[in-house]
C-alpha positions, 0 to 999 in steps of 0.5 A: 494500541492507540491510532498514533501508535498503529500509524507509527507501525503504518510509518515504518512498513511504508519506509521499507522500501520506495514502492508498494506493489498493487496486485489483484490476483485471479488465481491463487496459486500465482500468489507464494511465487509472486511474493517470493519474486517480489521480495527477491527484487527488493520489494517485500511489503505487498498489497493484495487487493480484495476485488477478487475471490481468490484474494483472501487465500492469495494472502494466507498463501504470500503470509507464509513466504519469508520477507513478506510483508502482505497487506489486504487493499480495498477494505471497505468496512469492519468485516473486511479487516476482519477477514484480511486479518484472519487470512494472515494481513499485516495491515490494510489499505482502503480507497477512503476513510469512515469511523467505521473502519478506522474504529476496527482498525483501531479494536483489530490493532491492524495498521491502515492505510486510509484514503485522501483526496483533500486536505480536509480528509487529510486533516480528519485523519490526523485528528483520529490519530492517523498521520500517515494515509493514501493519496488516492488516486493520485494522478487524477487528483492533480499530480505531485503539485498537489501533495507538494502544496500540503506539505506546507500545512500539513507537514506532519501528515506522510503520504503513500500517493497511489493511482496512475503511478509507473516507472516513469512518473514515480521518482517525482513523487518520491522526491517529496518531502511528505511522500514515503513510497508510492504504490503501483502495479507495474512491477507486476504486470497482468500478463507477466504473472499469467506466463509465471515470468517471475524472473521478469517481475524480479528484474522489475522489482529491483528497479523499482528498489532502486528508485530515489526516495529522499 
């Protein structure tokens, strides 16, 4: 499978919902009920960051939840790609992009959402055949005005901004023509997860799923 094919698969995943919950899971026992709550609220695409010892086990549990499309975040190289895929991840997310990571994703047939912070990084991904990327860290890198400016010279590049995005500003990003979706953690607050407030998370997910996406 080519990079272009994988990028189109990533685009199809991004098109499923306006928000991708970005999760740091400490206890794998929370994974399945959390995934069910998010799917019930209309957010089927879920990113579990590989930042805790429980992450891979959480991905395995979430992958078994009907309707969930689970990906692994914070992929840094080929070993992470292999571990995530073995755990059942359907896509991968990274804060950046290296040749090793891109090559590993292509070899594994795993759609990747790699991080970009500059036009040069976006152009490099386009050269490799990737037309969908993460814009990270979104707010720290200048906010929606940056991607609005990029839309002119890079109209073929589509983005999922992540970093500093919440309910109050997500709509500003989603209104941009080159933004497919946004990533954020506000739909699954750690306090709510720790308390097992799955109904509350479903309500937050439902609100996020209703955000406007042009």
